[in-house]
C-alpha positions in Angstrom: 14.7 10.8 0.5 14.9 9.9 -3.4 18.3 10.1 -5.2 18.2 12.2 -8.4 20.0 9.3 -10.4 17.6 7.0 -9.4 14.3 8.9 -10.3 16.1 9.5 -13.7 16.7 6.0 -14.3 13.1 5.2 -13.3 11.3 8.4 -15.6 13.8 7.2 -18.4 12.4 3.5 -18.6 9.0 4.5 -17.5 8.6 7.4 -20.4 8.3 5.2 -23.5 4.6 4.3 -24.5 4.7 0.3 -24.1 6.7 0.3 -20.9 4.1 2.7 -19.1 1.5 0.7 -20.9 2.8 -2.4 -19.1 3.5 -0.9 -16.2 -0.2 0.0 -16.1 -0.6 -3.9 -16.1 1.4 -4.8 -13.7 -0.1 -2.6 -11.5 -3.4 -4.6 -12.0 -1.9 -7.8 -11.8 1.1 -10.2 -11.9 1.1 -11.4 -15.3 3.8 -13.4 -17.6 5.1 -12.3 -21.2 2.8 -14.2 -23.0 -0.1 -12.1 -21.2 0.8 -8.8 -21.3 2.4 -9.9 -24.9 -1.5 -10.1 -25.7 -2.5 -7.6 -24.2 -0.3 -5.0 -25.9 -1.0 -6.9 -29.0 2.8 -7.0 -29.8 5.3 -10.0 -30.1 6.7 -11.8 -27.0 10.6 -11.3 -27.9 9.6 -6.9 -28.2 7.6 -7.3 -25.1 10.2 -9.2 -23.5 13.3 -6.8 -24.7 10.6 -3.7 -22.5 10.4 -5.8 -19.5 14.4 -6.1 -19.4 14.5 -2.7 -19.4 11.9 -2.4 -16.6 13.5 -4.8 -14.2 17.1 -3.2 -15.2 15.6 0.0 -13.7 14.2 -1.7 -10.8 10.4 -0.4 -11.6 9.3 -4.3 -12.1 10.3 -7.7 -10.3 10.6 -11.5 -11.8 8.5 -13.7 -10.0 9.1 -17.0 -11.0 6.2 -19.9 -10.8 7.4 -23.0 -11.7 8.2 -23.2 -15.1 6.9 -19.5 -16.2 8.3 -16.2 -14.9 5.6 -13.4 -14.1 6.2 -9.9 -13.5 4.7 -7.4 -11.4 5.5 -3.9 -9.8 8.7 -3.7 -7.6 8.5 -4.1 -3.8 11.5 -1.7 -2.7 10.0 1.1 -1.1 11.5 4.1 -3.1 10.2 2.7 -6.2 7.1 1.6 -4.8 6.0 5.3 -3.8 7.4 6.0 -7.4 5.0 3.7 -9.1 2.5 4.8 -6.8 2.5 8.2 -7.6 2.6 7.1 -11.3 0.1 4.7 -11.5 -2.2 7.0 -9.5 -2.2 9.5 -12.0 -3.4 7.3 -15.1 -6.9 8.1 -16.1 -8.1 4.2 -16.5 -10.2 5.6 -19.4 -7.1 6.9 -21.3 -7.6 5.1 -24.8 -3.8 4.1 -24.8 -4.5 2.0 -21.7 -8.2 1.0 -21.5 -7.7 -1.6 -24.7 -5.0 -3.5 -22.8 -7.2 -4.2 -20.0 -10.4 -5.4 -22.1 -7.4 -7.6 -24.5 -6.8 -9.4 -21.3 -10.4 -9.4 -20.2 -11.6 -11.0 -23.4 -8.9 -13.4 -23.1 -9.8 -15.0 -20.1 -6.3 -14.3 -18.1 -6.9 -15.9 -14.6 -6.4 -13.7 -11.2 -3.0 -13.2 -10.5 -3.2 -14.6 -6.8 -6.2 -17.5 -7.0 -8.1 -17.2 -3.3 -6.6 -20.8 -1.8 -3.0 -19.4 -1.8 -4.3 -16.1 -0.4 -6.0 -17.7 2.2 -3.5 -20.1 2.7 -1.0 -17.6 3.3 -3.1 -15.7 5.5 -3.7 -18.8 7.7 -0.3 -19.2 7.6 0.2 -16.1 9.4 -2.5 -16.6 11.6 -0.9 -19.5 13.2 2.6 -17.9 13.0 1.7 -15.6 15.6 -0.6 -18.3 17.6 2.4 -20.7 17.6 4.8 -18.2 19.0 2.3 -15.9 21.3 3.5 -18.4 24.5 1.4 -18.7 27.1 -1.4 -16.3 28.5 -2.7 -13.1 26.9 -1.5 -9.8 26.8 -2.6 -6.6 27.9 -2.6 -4.9 24.4 -2.0 -5.1 21.0 -1.3 -3.5 18.0 -1.5 -4.2 14.5 -0.3 -2.3 11.5 -1.6 -3.4 8.4 -4.9 -5.6 8.6 -5.3 -6.9 5.1 -5.0 -10.3 6.7 -8.1 -11.1 8.4 -6.9 -14.5 10.3 -3.7 -13.2 11.3 -6.0 -9.8 12.6 -8.0 -12.7 14.4 -4.9 -14.1 16.1 -3.5 -10.9 17.3 -6.5 -10.1 18.8 -6.7 -13.3 20.6 -3.5 -12.8 22.2 -4.3 -9.8 23.9 -7.3 -8.0 26.9 -7.2 -5.3 24.1 -6.5 -4.7 20.4 -6.1 -1.7 17.5 -5.6 -2.1 13.9 -3.9 0.3 11.8 -5.5 0.7 8.0 -3.8 2.4 5.3 -6.5 2.9 3.1 -10.1 3.4 3.7 -11.4 -0.1 1.7 -8.6 -1.9 4.1 -10.6 -0.4 6.9 -14.1 -1.0 6.8 -13.6 -4.6 5.1 -11.2 -5.5 8.5 -14.2 -3.7 10.6 -16.5 -5.6 8.8 -14.4 -9.0 9.5 -14.4 -7.8 13.5 -17.9 -7.7 13.8 -18.8 -10.5 11.8 -16.4 -12.7 13.9 -17.7 -11.3 17.0 -14.6 -10.0 17.4 -13.5 -6.6 19.7 -10.2 -4.2 17.8 -10.4 -0.9 17.3 -9.7 -0.1 13.5 -8.2 2.7 12.8 -7.1 4.6 8.9 -4.2 6.5 8.5 -2.6 7.9 5.5 0.4 6.3 4.6 2.0 9.6 4.8 1.9 10.1 8.2 3.7 7.0 8.5 3.2 3.6 9.6 1.0 4.1 13.0 0.3 7.5 12.4 1.2 10.7 14.6 -0.8 10.6 17.6 -0.1 7.0 18.0 3.5 7.4 18.0 3.0 10.0 20.0 1.6 8.2 23.0 5.1 6.4 23.4 5.6 2.5 24.8 2.1 1.2 25.4 1.6 -2.5 23.4 2.8 -5.7 24.6 2.5 -6.8 21.0 2.9 -5.2 17.9 2.4 -6.7 14.8 3.9 -5.3 11.3 2.2 -6.9 8.2 4.0 -5.4 5.0 2.8 -7.6 2.6 1.0 -4.8 0.8 2.4 -2.0 -1.6 4.3 0.2 0.6 6.1 3.4 0.5 7.7 4.0 3.6 10.9 1.6 4.1 11.1 -1.5 6.6 14.0 1.0 9.2 10.9 3.4 9.4 8.0 0.8 10.6 10.7 -0.8 13.1 11.6 2.6 14.4 8.3 3.2 14.8 7.3 -0.8 16.3 10.1 0.5 18.8 8.6 3.8 19.7 5.2 2.2 20.6 6.6 -1.5 22.4 6.7 -1.7 26.0 9.6 -2.4 27.8 8.8 -6.1 27.9 6.4 -6.5 24.7 7.4 -8.9 21.7 6.9 -7.9 17.9 5.9 -9.8 15.0 7.0 -8.7 11.4 6.0 -10.3 7.8 8.0 -8.8 5.4 8.3 -10.1 1.4 11.4 -12.4 0.9 12.2 -10.4 -2.0 12.3 -6.7 -0.8 15.3 -8.1 1.2 17.6 -8.9 -1.3 19.8 -6.6 -1.4 23.7 -6.0 -2.8 26.3 -4.7 -0.7 30.4 -4.5 -1.3 29.4 -6.5 -4.5 27.8 -9.3 -3.0 24.1 -10.2 -2.3 22.6 -10.1 0.8 20.3 -12.9 1.7 16.5 -11.9 2.6 17.3 -13.9 6.8 20.4 -12.2 6.8 19.4 -9.4 5.4 16.0 -9.3 8.0 18.0 -10.2 11.1 21.3 -7.1 10.4 17.7 -4.6 10.1 16.3 -6.4 13.4 19.6 -5.7 15.0 20.3 -2.2 13.9 16.6 -1.5 15.1 17.3 -2.3 18.4 15.9 -5.8 18.4 17.0 -8.8 19.5 15.4 -12.0 17.0 14.1 -14.4 18.7 12.4 -16.8 16.0 12.9 -16.4 12.3 10.5 -18.5 9.0 10.0 -18.4 5.8 6.8 -18.9 4.4 5.5 -19.7 0.7 1.9 -19.6 -0.2 1.2 -20.2 -4.2 3.5 -17.3 -5.6 4.4 -15.7 -2.1 7.9 -16.1 -0.5 7.3 -14.4 3.2 9.6 -14.7 5.8 8.3 -14.0 9.4 9.8 -13.1 12.5 9.7 -12.7 15.9 11.7 -9.9 18.1 12.1 -8.3 21.8 14.0 -5.2 22.6 17.8 -5.7 23.0 18.3 -4.0 25.7 16.0 -6.3 27.5 17.7 -9.1 26.5 20.8 -8.0 27.3 19.4 -7.1 31.0 18.2 -10.7 31.3 21.3 -12.1 31.0 23.4 -10.0 33.4 20.3 -10.8 36.0 
């Protein structure tokens, strides 16, 4: 649940015409100040002031790309949930919003993430699974989040049977087409985000997967703790869990100090009942991702006693 004070802060920040336009643009792609100023037809300093307010409210995050700074929607789960509902309710043809997109398109602004960088990230995720899977194939795998196809292919190859969970119909269709085209075998299921990371039916089935992959690189509503709890619920006692999480979403402030993403991820895995076997940063273009491999903590303790 979201605290009322946070909602008030977000509503105050978003409840101004220019800032609402900026949020709508950043929902389409990450952009620099100059690109956003061009789109809304205002000066750079004025747009910068609006962006500063949105960042302070936790609705936008800054992403440094060399000498440039880009802005994109915040990845914090609660803020992402608020933004998803806000943007989904906006009419693309609204006379306040449509001209902004036309101006940005007319200026020939490049896509937020070039295909080669996206491909490099996908390949890096797949390689991480392949190199940390160990020898032999596992009986069954569950992949939650199927937007990265090279990663999905690696997960399919480490198990005899595979099930993939998509949180949008478009992602499910794309993953199914990829699996068919590559001659792979994987059952792709569509689960509404409101039904949880893996859906009610799979959650009720209990531990059954020897490999569980959690790909959290798409904008998500449920917090990481909920994903880890769901993964723990369906992971077999001797199973292994892979996790991909954005670096920026793990930066938190506790008792006035900033918790580093690596330490924060280890803490969350520990709280969820996992022992971290491997933790690696992955960078591709503007994307900074943390990749982890973990096993049930009780299994590690039992092995040490034996």
